[in-house]
TILUMBA-160548 format. One record per residue (C-alpha): residue number from 1; x negated, y negated, z negated. Coordinates in steps of 0.02 Angstrom, whole numbers, m for minus. Layout:
BEGIN
<rec nr="NUM" px="X" py="Y" pz="Z"/>
...
***
This chain:
BEGIN
<rec nr="1" px="0" py="0" pz="0"/>
<rec nr="2" px="m69" py="m171" pz="47"/>
<rec nr="3" px="m88" py="m312" pz="m79"/>
<rec nr="4" px="57" py="m407" pz="3"/>
<rec nr="5" px="170" py="m255" pz="m16"/>
<rec nr="6" px="120" py="m230" pz="m197"/>
<rec nr="7" px="160" py="m412" pz="m233"/>
<rec nr="8" px="328" py="m401" pz="m143"/>
<rec nr="9" px="372" py="m244" pz="m243"/>
<rec nr="10" px="332" py="m332" pz="m407"/>
<rec nr="11" px="436" py="m484" pz="m363"/>
<rec nr="12" px="583" py="m376" pz="m306"/>
<rec nr="13" px="575" py="m277" pz="m467"/>
<rec nr="14" px="573" py="m439" pz="m567"/>
<rec nr="15" px="724" py="m508" pz="m471"/>
<rec nr="16" px="824" py="m349" pz="m507"/>
<rec nr="17" px="773" py="m348" pz="m690"/>
<rec nr="18" px="816" py="m531" pz="m713"/>
<rec nr="19" px="984" py="m514" pz="m622"/>
<rec nr="20" px="1029" py="m360" pz="m726"/>
<rec nr="21" px="989" py="m457" pz="m885"/>
<rec nr="22" px="1100" py="m603" pz="m834"/>
<rec nr="23" px="1240" py="m482" pz="m787"/>
<rec nr="24" px="1225" py="m396" pz="m956"/>
<rec nr="25" px="1239" py="m563" pz="m1046"/>
<rec nr="26" px="1392" py="m610" pz="m942"/>
<rec nr="27" px="1472" py="m441" pz="m979"/>
<rec nr="28" px="1447" py="m468" pz="m1166"/>
<rec nr="29" px="1523" py="m641" pz="m1159"/>
<rec nr="30" px="1356" py="m727" pz="m1192"/>
<rec nr="31" px="1291" py="m884" pz="m1106"/>
<rec nr="32" px="1234" py="m842" pz="m930"/>
<rec nr="33" px="1230" py="m1020" pz="m863"/>
<rec nr="34" px="1073" py="m1072" pz="m955"/>
<rec nr="35" px="969" py="m927" pz="m883"/>
<rec nr="36" px="1015" py="m982" pz="m707"/>
<rec nr="37" px="968" py="m1161" pz="m748"/>
<rec nr="38" px="804" py="m1099" pz="m821"/>
<rec nr="39" px="764" py="m1002" pz="m664"/>
<rec nr="40" px="806" py="m1149" pz="m552"/>
<rec nr="41" px="703" py="m1270" pz="m657"/>
<rec nr="42" px="548" py="m1166" pz="m694"/>
<rec nr="43" px="550" py="m1033" pz="m559"/>
<rec nr="44" px="610" py="m1154" pz="m425"/>
<rec nr="45" px="583" py="m1340" pz="m450"/>
<rec nr="46" px="429" py="m1344" pz="m562"/>
<rec nr="47" px="344" py="m1198" pz="m473"/>
<rec nr="48" px="378" py="m1275" pz="m303"/>
<rec nr="49" px="303" py="m1442" pz="m353"/>
<rec nr="50" px="153" py="m1358" pz="m432"/>
<rec nr="51" px="128" py="m1252" pz="m276"/>
<rec nr="52" px="132" py="m1404" pz="m164"/>
<rec nr="53" px="9" py="m1499" pz="m274"/>
<rec nr="54" px="m114" py="m1353" pz="m279"/>
<rec nr="55" px="m96" py="m1289" pz="m101"/>
<rec nr="56" px="m279" py="m1329" pz="m62"/>
<rec nr="57" px="m348" py="m1256" pz="m223"/>
<rec nr="58" px="m483" py="m1126" pz="m225"/>
<rec nr="59" px="m474" py="m1062" pz="m403"/>
<rec nr="60" px="m610" py="m942" pz="m457"/>
<rec nr="61" px="m562" py="m762" pz="m491"/>
<rec nr="62" px="m566" py="m691" pz="m668"/>
<rec nr="63" px="m684" py="m540" pz="m670"/>
<rec nr="64" px="m615" py="m386" pz="m758"/>
<rec nr="65" px="m740" py="m245" pz="m772"/>
<rec nr="66" px="m624" py="m102" pz="m822"/>
<rec nr="67" px="m445" py="m152" pz="m776"/>
<rec nr="68" px="m349" py="5" pz="m833"/>
<rec nr="69" px="m438" py="15" pz="m1001"/>
<rec nr="70" px="m428" py="m170" pz="m1037"/>
<rec nr="71" px="m244" py="m181" pz="m986"/>
<rec nr="72" px="m199" py="m28" pz="m1093"/>
<rec nr="73" px="m289" py="m106" pz="m1242"/>
<rec nr="74" px="m200" py="m274" pz="m1221"/>
<rec nr="75" px="m30" py="m190" pz="m1201"/>
<rec nr="76" px="m58" py="m89" pz="m1359"/>
<rec nr="77" px="m107" py="m248" pz="m1450"/>
<rec nr="78" px="49" py="m338" pz="m1386"/>
<rec nr="79" px="159" py="m196" pz="m1447"/>
<rec nr="80" px="89" py="m213" pz="m1624"/>
<rec nr="81" px="98" py="m402" pz="m1610"/>
<rec nr="82" px="280" py="m402" pz="m1555"/>
<rec nr="83" px="344" py="m286" pz="m1692"/>
<rec nr="84" px="229" py="m332" pz="m1836"/>
<rec nr="85" px="179" py="m514" pz="m1817"/>
<rec nr="86" px="331" py="m590" pz="m1728"/>
<rec nr="87" px="446" py="m489" pz="m1841"/>
<rec nr="88" px="404" py="m471" pz="m2026"/>
<rec nr="89" px="233" py="m553" pz="m2012"/>
<rec nr="90" px="297" py="m730" pz="m1975"/>
<rec nr="91" px="433" py="m712" pz="m2108"/>
<rec nr="92" px="303" py="m666" pz="m2238"/>
<rec nr="93" px="192" py="m812" pz="m2188"/>
<rec nr="94" px="334" py="m936" pz="m2201"/>
<rec nr="95" px="381" py="m869" pz="m2373"/>
<rec nr="96" px="205" py="m904" pz="m2435"/>
<rec nr="97" px="244" py="m1089" pz="m2451"/>
<rec nr="98" px="400" py="m1199" pz="m2446"/>
<rec nr="99" px="441" py="m1291" pz="m2283"/>
<rec nr="100" px="317" py="m1430" pz="m2261"/>
<rec nr="101" px="136" py="m1466" pz="m2214"/>
<rec nr="102" px="64" py="m1318" pz="m2310"/>
<rec nr="103" px="178" py="m1193" pz="m2224"/>
<rec nr="104" px="146" py="m1271" pz="m2054"/>
<rec nr="105" px="m42" py="m1258" pz="m2078"/>
<rec nr="106" px="m30" py="m1076" pz="m2134"/>
<rec nr="107" px="74" py="m1030" pz="m1982"/>
<rec nr="108" px="m39" py="m1125" pz="m1862"/>
<rec nr="109" px="m195" py="m1041" pz="m1930"/>
<rec nr="110" px="m114" py="m869" pz="m1921"/>
<rec nr="111" px="m54" py="m897" pz="m1742"/>
<rec nr="112" px="m226" py="m952" pz="m1686"/>
<rec nr="113" px="m301" py="m794" pz="m1764"/>
<rec nr="114" px="m171" py="m677" pz="m1689"/>
<rec nr="115" px="m157" py="m757" pz="m1517"/>
<rec nr="116" px="m337" py="m809" pz="m1488"/>
<rec nr="117" px="m465" py="m743" pz="m1611"/>
<rec nr="118" px="m409" py="m561" pz="m1619"/>
<rec nr="119" px="m386" py="m544" pz="m1429"/>
<rec nr="120" px="m558" py="m621" pz="m1406"/>
<rec nr="121" px="m629" py="m492" pz="m1526"/>
<rec nr="122" px="m541" py="m352" pz="m1435"/>
<rec nr="123" px="m607" py="m409" pz="m1267"/>
<rec nr="124" px="m782" py="m423" pz="m1336"/>
<rec nr="125" px="m770" py="m242" pz="m1397"/>
<rec nr="126" px="m721" py="m194" pz="m1220"/>
<rec nr="127" px="m867" py="m288" pz="m1146"/>
<rec nr="128" px="m759" py="m417" pz="m1056"/>
<rec nr="129" px="m821" py="m587" pz="m1001"/>
<rec nr="130" px="m738" py="m727" pz="m1099"/>
<rec nr="131" px="m803" py="m886" pz="m1017"/>
<rec nr="132" px="m686" py="m880" pz="m865"/>
<rec nr="133" px="m535" py="m870" pz="m981"/>
<rec nr="134" px="m577" py="m1037" pz="m1061"/>
<rec nr="135" px="m611" py="m1131" pz="m899"/>
<rec nr="136" px="m536" py="m1306" pz="m916"/>
<rec nr="137" px="m529" py="m1336" pz="m728"/>
<rec nr="138" px="m545" py="m1523" pz="m759"/>
<rec nr="139" px="m643" py="m1554" pz="m601"/>
<rec nr="140" px="m538" py="m1440" pz="m494"/>
<rec nr="141" px="m424" py="m1509" pz="m358"/>
<rec nr="142" px="m244" py="m1519" pz="m414"/>
<rec nr="143" px="m274" py="m1530" pz="m602"/>
<rec nr="144" px="m229" py="m1711" pz="m626"/>
<rec nr="145" px="m89" py="m1721" pz="m496"/>
<rec nr="146" px="m1" py="m1573" pz="m576"/>
<rec nr="147" px="m23" py="m1641" pz="m753"/>
<rec nr="148" px="31" py="m1818" pz="m710"/>
<rec nr="149" px="181" py="m1765" pz="m606"/>
<rec nr="150" px="252" py="m1614" pz="m696"/>
<rec nr="151" px="212" py="m1668" pz="m873"/>
<rec nr="152" px="318" py="m1826" pz="m867"/>
<rec nr="153" px="452" py="m1730" pz="m770"/>
<rec nr="154" px="471" py="m1608" pz="m915"/>
<rec nr="155" px="479" py="m1751" pz="m1040"/>
<rec nr="156" px="616" py="m1840" pz="m942"/>
<rec nr="157" px="719" py="m1681" pz="m917"/>
<rec nr="158" px="710" py="m1634" pz="m1100"/>
<rec nr="159" px="757" py="m1809" pz="m1154"/>
<rec nr="160" px="913" py="m1793" pz="m1046"/>
<rec nr="161" px="970" py="m1615" pz="m1078"/>
<rec nr="162" px="916" py="m1585" pz="m1258"/>
<rec nr="163" px="967" py="m1671" pz="m1420"/>
<rec nr="164" px="784" py="m1712" pz="m1457"/>
<rec nr="165" px="798" py="m1901" pz="m1442"/>
<rec nr="166" px="956" py="m1906" pz="m1548"/>
<rec nr="167" px="871" py="m1800" pz="m1681"/>
<rec nr="168" px="720" py="m1915" pz="m1682"/>
<rec nr="169" px="829" py="m2072" pz="m1691"/>
<rec nr="170" px="928" py="m1999" pz="m1836"/>
<rec nr="171" px="768" py="m2002" pz="m1941"/>
<rec nr="172" px="747" py="m2190" pz="m1911"/>
<rec nr="173" px="557" py="m2180" pz="m1893"/>
<rec nr="174" px="463" py="m2347" pz="m1884"/>
<rec nr="175" px="389" py="m2384" pz="m1714"/>
<rec nr="176" px="215" py="m2389" pz="m1791"/>
<rec nr="177" px="241" py="m2214" pz="m1859"/>
<rec nr="178" px="299" py="m2148" pz="m1691"/>
<rec nr="179" px="145" py="m2223" pz="m1607"/>
<rec nr="180" px="28" py="m2108" pz="m1705"/>
<rec nr="181" px="144" py="m1963" pz="m1747"/>
<rec nr="182" px="201" py="m1926" pz="m1569"/>
<rec nr="183" px="24" py="m1899" pz="m1500"/>
<rec nr="184" px="m25" py="m1795" pz="m1652"/>
<rec nr="185" px="134" py="m1692" pz="m1634"/>
<rec nr="186" px="88" py="m1662" pz="m1452"/>
<rec nr="187" px="m86" py="m1602" pz="m1499"/>
<rec nr="188" px="m14" py="m1492" pz="m1636"/>
<rec nr="189" px="116" py="m1406" pz="m1526"/>
<rec nr="190" px="m9" py="m1390" pz="m1384"/>
<rec nr="191" px="m116" py="m1288" pz="m1504"/>
<rec nr="192" px="22" py="m1191" pz="m1592"/>
<rec nr="193" px="126" py="m1148" pz="m1438"/>
<rec nr="194" px="22" py="m1197" pz="m1288"/>
<rec nr="195" px="m150" py="m1126" pz="m1327"/>
<rec nr="196" px="m84" py="m975" pz="m1420"/>
<rec nr="197" px="40" py="m914" pz="m1290"/>
<rec nr="198" px="m52" py="m967" pz="m1133"/>
<rec nr="199" px="m217" py="m889" pz="m1186"/>
<rec nr="200" px="m138" py="m724" pz="m1236"/>
<rec nr="201" px="m10" py="m703" pz="m1097"/>
<rec nr="202" px="m87" py="m794" pz="m950"/>
<rec nr="203" px="m276" py="m793" pz="m972"/>
<rec nr="204" px="m288" py="m623" pz="m1055"/>
<rec nr="205" px="m135" py="m521" pz="m1003"/>
<rec nr="206" px="m101" py="m586" pz="m827"/>
<rec nr="207" px="m284" py="m572" pz="m779"/>
<rec nr="208" px="m284" py="m387" pz="m832"/>
<rec nr="209" px="m120" py="m352" pz="m742"/>
<rec nr="210" px="m187" py="m434" pz="m583"/>
<rec nr="211" px="m344" py="m328" pz="m587"/>
<rec nr="212" px="m250" py="m167" pz="m628"/>
<rec nr="213" px="m121" py="m183" pz="m487"/>
<rec nr="214" px="m244" py="m271" pz="m372"/>
<rec nr="215" px="m127" py="m416" pz="m338"/>
<rec nr="216" px="m143" py="m588" pz="m416"/>
<rec nr="217" px="28" py="m641" pz="m348"/>
<rec nr="218" px="111" py="m480" pz="m406"/>
<rec nr="219" px="42" py="m502" pz="m581"/>
<rec nr="220" px="147" py="m659" pz="m607"/>
<rec nr="221" px="319" py="m576" pz="m622"/>
<rec nr="222" px="249" py="m425" pz="m716"/>
<rec nr="223" px="163" py="m532" pz="m847"/>
<rec nr="224" px="318" py="m644" pz="m858"/>
<rec nr="225" px="428" py="m494" pz="m902"/>
<rec nr="226" px="305" py="m434" pz="m1034"/>
<rec nr="227" px="295" py="m611" pz="m1104"/>
<rec nr="228" px="484" py="m619" pz="m1119"/>
<rec nr="229" px="510" py="m444" pz="m1191"/>
<rec nr="230" px="373" py="m472" pz="m1320"/>
<rec nr="231" px="485" py="m604" pz="m1399"/>
<rec nr="232" px="634" py="m488" pz="m1416"/>
<rec nr="233" px="581" py="m394" pz="m1575"/>
<rec nr="234" px="545" py="m556" pz="m1666"/>
<rec nr="235" px="713" py="m633" pz="m1618"/>
<rec nr="236" px="806" py="m475" pz="m1665"/>
<rec nr="237" px="717" py="m449" pz="m1832"/>
<rec nr="238" px="706" py="m630" pz="m1890"/>
<rec nr="239" px="863" py="m702" pz="m1810"/>
<rec nr="240" px="1042" py="m702" pz="m1868"/>
<rec nr="241" px="1212" py="m776" pz="m1832"/>
<rec nr="242" px="1191" py="m952" pz="m1765"/>
<rec nr="243" px="1017" py="m921" pz="m1697"/>
<rec nr="244" px="1014" py="m949" pz="m1508"/>
<rec nr="245" px="1003" py="m783" pz="m1418"/>
<rec nr="246" px="1022" py="m672" pz="m1571"/>
<rec nr="247" px="1142" py="m525" pz="m1568"/>
<rec nr="248" px="1171" py="m366" pz="m1668"/>
<rec nr="249" px="1146" py="m278" pz="m1500"/>
<rec nr="250" px="959" py="m262" pz="m1467"/>
<rec nr="251" px="990" py="m241" pz="m1281"/>
<rec nr="252" px="1076" py="m408" pz="m1276"/>
<rec nr="253" px="929" py="m488" pz="m1365"/>
<rec nr="254" px="808" py="m412" pz="m1239"/>
<rec nr="255" px="920" py="m470" pz="m1096"/>
<rec nr="256" px="922" py="m645" pz="m1169"/>
<rec nr="257" px="732" py="m655" pz="m1180"/>
<rec nr="258" px="711" py="m591" pz="m1002"/>
<rec nr="259" px="845" py="m705" pz="m931"/>
<rec nr="260" px="791" py="m864" pz="m1021"/>
<rec nr="261" px="605" py="m849" pz="m1057"/>
<rec nr="262" px="535" py="m757" pz="m907"/>
<rec nr="263" px="568" py="m902" pz="m785"/>
<rec nr="264" px="450" py="m1011" pz="m887"/>
<rec nr="265" px="326" py="m869" pz="m876"/>
<rec nr="266" px="342" py="m875" pz="m686"/>
<rec nr="267" px="297" py="m1059" pz="m685"/>
<rec nr="268" px="147" py="m1044" pz="m801"/>
<rec nr="269" px="92" py="m883" pz="m719"/>
<rec nr="270" px="95" py="m963" pz="m547"/>
<rec nr="271" px="1" py="m1114" pz="m612"/>
<rec nr="272" px="m131" py="m1004" pz="m693"/>
<rec nr="273" px="m151" py="m907" pz="m531"/>
<rec nr="274" px="m170" py="m1066" pz="m429"/>
<rec nr="275" px="m286" py="m1162" pz="m546"/>
<rec nr="276" px="m364" py="m1040" pz="m673"/>
<rec nr="277" px="m359" py="m1190" pz="m791"/>
<rec nr="278" px="m317" py="m1143" pz="m970"/>
<rec nr="279" px="m317" py="m1327" pz="m1019"/>
<rec nr="280" px="m186" py="m1371" pz="m887"/>
<rec nr="281" px="m62" py="m1236" pz="m937"/>
<rec nr="282" px="m89" py="m1278" pz="m1120"/>
<rec nr="283" px="m54" py="m1463" pz="m1096"/>
<rec nr="284" px="102" py="m1431" pz="m990"/>
<rec nr="285" px="166" py="m1306" pz="m1118"/>
<rec nr="286" px="145" py="m1441" pz="m1249"/>
<rec nr="287" px="242" py="m1563" pz="m1140"/>
<rec nr="288" px="391" py="m1443" pz="m1142"/>
<rec nr="289" px="391" py="m1417" pz="m1330"/>
<rec nr="290" px="339" py="m1587" pz="m1400"/>
<rec nr="291" px="509" py="m1676" pz="m1402"/>
<rec nr="292" px="607" py="m1531" pz="m1482"/>
<rec nr="293" px="472" py="m1512" pz="m1615"/>
<rec nr="294" px="439" py="m1696" pz="m1651"/>
<rec nr="295" px="581" py="m1718" pz="m1779"/>
<rec nr="296" px="510" py="m1578" pz="m1887"/>
<rec nr="297" px="335" py="m1649" pz="m1871"/>
<rec nr="298" px="398" py="m1819" pz="m1926"/>
<rec nr="299" px="488" py="m1746" pz="m2078"/>
<rec nr="300" px="337" py="m1644" pz="m2133"/>
<rec nr="301" px="193" py="m1762" pz="m2096"/>
<rec nr="302" px="252" py="m1940" pz="m2071"/>
<rec nr="303" px="413" py="m1981" pz="m2165"/>
***
């Protein structure tokens, strides 16, 4: 099978899996509109803009010495991570301190260890090269156009479709406070969510999938599905009534994660493939999460 056929097979399998997940949600009476919007936004609009802005890129390949062994090791690690850390592990960490700066620092430190330090240690044991995974890509064509176009686009969209701005305004923060708290909140969430998830799922996992199936394009939907499904155990174990996406039916929870989260994985996976810039995907991930997380940052660190 040629590389093009392998990629086409992976994308077809993803489309069927995503469509089945949305159909399952609709059949259970759950929200199926948001998954479609997520696919259109991340899998369509954002990915299309990023593709156009990076069409002349020549991103360096990530060398993987032993693809099957390294991929098997990372998948085993993700299995433990999904059921132990995202489930009871995070709950235990948050119970170690009351909500506030101390709890936030504990969680951030733990996430950096689990998402970055431990995978780095595992890859070192396997003899993998680490430097290509931390490539900033700052001087690479397309870095700044993508950041300066898509970053503000995400901020504008979230300000329109989410209650973030209302939640921030309800706290009545002084302008002076916002001027220093907003940038710090962006740096914080870029580390906690951006660096942690993008290093583990894109730099580490997607690179191994690409080498194992011998298709960089085909690795995007495969890694996106794994990224989404890895969140299902945590949502099922730590969620409850009123938590978005939670259900007593574990299949519905899995369908929710695939339908709503995997489209974002498509965007970040495509961007990683086109740029191999960890810094770029981290900063754009932060741009998506900063407004929804700013109210909590203000309460814990500024007000």
